[in-house]
Structure formats: C-alpha cells, structure tokens
C-alpha positions as CSV (number, residue, x, y, z in Angstrom):
1,M,-3.8,18.3,4.5
2,R,-4.3,15.4,2.1
3,T,-7.4,14.1,0.3
4,L,-8.2,10.6,-0.9
5,V,-9.5,10.5,-4.5
6,L,-12.0,7.7,-5.4
7,N,-12.8,6.6,-8.9
8,A,-16.5,6.8,-10.0
9,G,-16.7,3.1,-8.9
10,Y,-15.6,4.0,-5.4
11,E,-12.1,2.4,-5.8
12,P,-9.2,4.4,-4.4
13,L,-7.1,6.1,-7.1
14,A,-4.7,8.5,-5.4
15,V,-4.0,10.9,-2.6
16,V,-3.7,14.5,-3.5
17,S,-3.4,17.8,-1.7
18,F,-6.6,19.4,-0.5
19,K,-5.9,22.3,-2.9
20,R,-5.9,19.9,-5.9
21,A,-9.1,18.2,-4.6
22,L,-10.8,21.6,-4.1
23,V,-10.0,22.5,-7.8
24,L,-11.5,19.2,-8.9
25,V,-14.6,19.9,-6.9
26,M,-14.9,23.5,-8.1
27,N,-14.6,22.4,-11.7
28,D,-17.4,19.9,-11.2
29,K,-15.1,17.0,-11.9
30,A,-15.6,15.5,-8.4
31,T,-17.9,15.7,-5.4
32,V,-17.0,15.9,-1.7
33,I,-18.0,12.7,0.2
34,E,-16.2,13.4,3.5
35,R,-15.2,16.7,4.7
36,M,-13.1,18.0,7.6
37,E,-15.4,19.7,10.0
38,G,-14.4,23.0,11.6
39,N,-11.6,23.6,9.1
40,P,-13.1,25.4,6.1
41,V,-11.2,27.1,3.2
42,W,-11.9,30.8,3.0
43,G,-12.1,32.1,-0.6
44,T,-12.6,35.7,-1.7
45,R,-16.2,35.1,-2.5
46,D,-17.2,32.0,-0.6
47,V,-16.3,29.5,2.2
48,Y,-15.6,25.9,1.0
49,D,-15.6,22.7,3.0
50,R,-12.1,21.2,3.2
51,P,-12.4,17.8,1.5
52,A,-11.1,14.6,3.1
53,V,-12.5,12.2,0.5
54,I,-13.7,13.1,-3.0
55,L,-15.5,11.0,-5.7
56,L,-14.7,11.6,-9.4
57,S,-17.8,12.2,-11.5
58,R,-16.4,10.3,-14.5
59,Y,-14.8,6.9,-14.4
60,V,-11.0,6.9,-15.0
61,R,-9.6,3.7,-16.6
62,I,-6.7,2.3,-14.6
63,P,-3.9,1.0,-16.9
64,G,-3.5,-2.8,-17.0
65,S,-2.2,-4.3,-13.8
66,R,-0.7,-2.1,-11.1
67,R,2.2,-4.3,-10.0
68,V,3.8,-3.3,-6.8
69,P,7.6,-3.1,-7.3
70,V,9.6,-5.5,-5.0
71,T,11.6,-3.6,-2.4
72,R,13.3,-4.6,0.9
73,R,11.0,-2.3,2.8
74,G,8.0,-3.7,1.0
75,V,8.9,-7.3,1.8
76,L,9.4,-6.5,5.5
77,R,6.1,-4.6,5.6
78,R,4.2,-7.4,3.8
79,D,5.4,-9.9,6.4
80,G,4.8,-7.7,9.4
81,H,8.5,-7.5,10.2
82,R,8.3,-11.1,11.4
83,C,10.8,-13.9,10.4
84,A,9.2,-16.3,8.0
85,Y,11.1,-19.2,9.7
86,C,11.0,-18.6,13.4
87,G,8.5,-15.8,13.9
88,S,10.9,-13.4,15.8
89,G,11.5,-9.8,14.7
90,A,12.9,-9.6,11.2
91,T,15.5,-7.1,10.0
92,T,16.7,-8.7,6.8
93,I,15.2,-10.4,3.8
94,D,15.9,-13.9,2.5
95,H,15.7,-15.6,-0.8
96,V,13.7,-18.8,-0.3
97,Q,15.4,-20.3,-3.4
98,P,18.9,-18.9,-3.2
99,R,20.0,-16.5,-5.9
100,S,23.0,-18.8,-6.6
101,R,20.5,-21.5,-7.6
102,G,18.4,-19.4,-9.9
103,G,16.2,-17.8,-7.3
104,A,14.6,-14.5,-8.5
105,D,14.1,-11.2,-6.8
106,S,10.3,-11.6,-6.7
107,W,7.5,-11.4,-4.2
108,E,7.1,-15.2,-4.4
109,N,10.8,-15.8,-3.5
110,L,11.5,-13.2,-0.9
111,V,10.6,-13.3,2.8
112,A,11.4,-11.3,5.9
113,C,14.0,-13.0,8.0
114,C,15.8,-12.5,11.3
115,L,19.6,-12.2,11.1
116,R,20.1,-15.5,13.0
117,C,18.0,-17.6,10.6
118,N,19.4,-15.8,7.6
119,N,23.0,-16.7,8.7
120,V,22.1,-20.3,9.6
121,K,20.2,-20.9,6.4
122,G,23.0,-19.5,4.2
123,D,22.9,-20.8,0.7
124,R,20.5,-23.6,1.2
125,T,16.8,-24.1,0.6
126,P,14.3,-24.5,3.5
127,Q,13.8,-28.2,2.5
128,E,17.5,-28.9,2.9
129,M,17.3,-27.4,6.4
130,S,14.1,-29.2,7.2
131,W,12.5,-25.8,7.8
132,S,9.0,-24.7,6.9
133,L,7.8,-21.3,6.0
134,R,5.3,-19.7,8.4
135,I,3.7,-17.8,5.5
136,M,3.5,-18.4,1.8
137,P,5.1,-15.5,0.0
138,Q,2.9,-13.8,-2.5
139,P,2.5,-10.3,-4.1
140,P,0.7,-7.9,-1.8
141,R,-2.9,-6.9,-2.6
142,G,-5.1,-4.0,-1.6
143,A,-5.5,-0.3,-2.1
144,H,-2.8,0.6,0.5
145,W,-0.2,-1.1,-1.8
146,T,-1.4,0.2,-5.2
147,V,-2.5,3.7,-4.3
148,R,0.5,6.0,-3.6
149,G,0.3,8.0,-0.4
150,T,-1.9,5.7,1.7
151,E,1.0,4.7,4.0
152,R,-0.1,7.4,6.4
153,T,-3.9,7.1,6.3
154,D,-6.5,9.4,7.7
155,P,-9.0,7.6,9.9
156,V,-11.8,9.0,7.7
157,W,-10.3,7.0,4.7
158,E,-10.5,3.6,6.4
159,P,-14.0,2.6,5.2
160,Y,-13.1,3.5,1.6
161,L,-9.7,1.7,1.6
162,A,-11.4,-1.4,3.2
163,L,-13.9,-1.5,0.2
164,A,-10.9,-2.0,-2.2
165,A,-9.1,-4.6,-0.2
C-alpha cells in the first residue's frame, strides 16, 4: 500500500508507504485527505484509517528545479512509443542532430524512432532527408515526471496529480 504526499500547497511531493504516512499523521505533521475504505489499520489502542493521500501541515520548499534525467525509457515514454518521423511503433531513440555533428543527449535532441526510420536516417539530419518531426521534442512536465513513484498510480490520486500538471 502506497500513499501520495501533497505539500501544503497541494502539489505532489512524493509517494511513501502507508506506514510512513500514518506516522506523519500521528505526529500531526500531515492530515489524511483520502482514505482507503474498508481497510483500516488496527493499533493496540485504536483503529486508524489507511491513508491514500495526505497533506503536509507545513510547506516544504522544493530545491531549485527538478530536472528529469534523460533516459532511453523516458524518451520512449514521453513520445508515447511512437516514431517521431512516421508515427509507427518505436523501439529505439534517435538524435535529431546526430552526435557526430555535435548533437547532445538532451530532451530537445532525442526522439522515439522506429528501427526502419532510424536505419534509413543514419547520420543525417531530418532536413537533409526532407523529413519533418511529428512532435517537437522538449523536456517532460508534470507531477508524474518529477514525483518519484507515480508511474503506477492509484485512481484516487488522479485529481491531485492533474492539479500539478
């Protein structure tokens, strides 16, 4: 069982175990917003609601910018596993500006690509191939990218994750 932790401003911060969430609630550092019905936690002296979403009572400052690291899996996920050139299913990633020509490993230069388009394009730019990109590559945004653990979401969390997007 996992619990979504919201900052005092209702922005998603983290996903923690229900035990950690219950400790925060019991120490008056958080309040339960959403609970799992019919699944209480039995203590020696009391019965507690199992938290699904908690809200911190004090605001926690988030450090600078939470940049999402560039990964192959992340690029494929951002582009919906669709080729940026032809739209078919993508299994590889491609550098729009080839690495041999100074192209960086960045969100703005990497796109999902099918094996066929990747082999045909080779070491050329889309302009040299007279190809156009179906999407403009950019860094991903939203709580599901910056908050760890939201890859597998609970349906109860959806309204709170949508507020941060």
